[in-house]
C-alpha positions as CSV (number, residue, x, y, z in Angstrom):
1,M,128.1,111.9,101.3
2,K,130.0,109.1,102.3
3,F,132.4,107.5,100.0
4,S,130.7,104.3,100.8
5,D,127.8,105.5,99.0
6,L,128.8,105.6,95.7
7,F,129.0,101.3,95.9
8,L,125.3,101.5,97.7
9,P,121.8,101.4,95.8
10,K,120.4,105.0,96.3
11,I,117.6,103.4,98.6
12,V,120.0,102.6,101.3
13,R,122.5,105.3,100.9
14,S,122.9,107.4,103.8
15,D,121.7,111.1,103.0
16,P,118.1,110.5,103.3
17,K,117.2,113.3,100.7
18,V,118.5,110.3,97.8
19,R,116.7,107.7,99.6
20,I,113.4,109.9,99.7
21,N,114.3,110.8,96.2
22,A,114.7,106.4,95.6
23,V,111.7,105.5,96.8
24,N,109.8,107.9,94.3
25,Q,111.1,105.9,92.3
26,T,110.4,102.8,92.7
27,S,107.6,100.6,92.5
28,D,108.9,97.5,93.8
29,A,106.0,97.3,96.7
30,A,108.4,94.6,98.7
31,L,111.1,97.2,98.9
32,L,108.9,99.5,100.1
33,Q,108.1,97.5,103.1
34,Q,111.6,97.3,103.7
35,V,111.8,100.9,103.5
36,L,108.9,101.3,106.7
37,K,110.6,98.3,108.5
38,N,114.2,99.5,108.3
39,D,114.5,102.8,107.4
40,K,116.0,105.1,110.5
41,S,114.0,108.3,109.1
42,D,110.4,109.3,109.8
43,E,110.8,111.3,106.6
44,V,112.0,108.7,103.8
45,R,109.1,106.2,106.2
46,E,106.5,108.6,105.3
47,A,107.3,109.0,101.7
48,A,107.4,104.6,101.8
49,V,103.6,105.3,103.2
50,Q,102.7,107.7,100.5
51,R,104.4,106.0,97.5
52,L,102.8,102.5,98.4
53,K,99.0,104.2,98.9
54,E,100.1,105.9,95.3
55,L,100.5,102.4,93.6
56,E,97.8,100.9,95.5
57,Q,95.6,103.2,93.3
58,V,97.2,102.4,89.9
């Protein structure tokens, strides 16, 4: 973890595991769409896709 991560929201931190956790906890579809467009990690983007599918079923 970078020192600067302490001042950032979890969804944009450098550690992909932290970002995946943040994706799994959010219910903000617009934020998840941004993650899909901008995140460099395949795993984080896949987590966002899965979370969006979960939210659509509710």
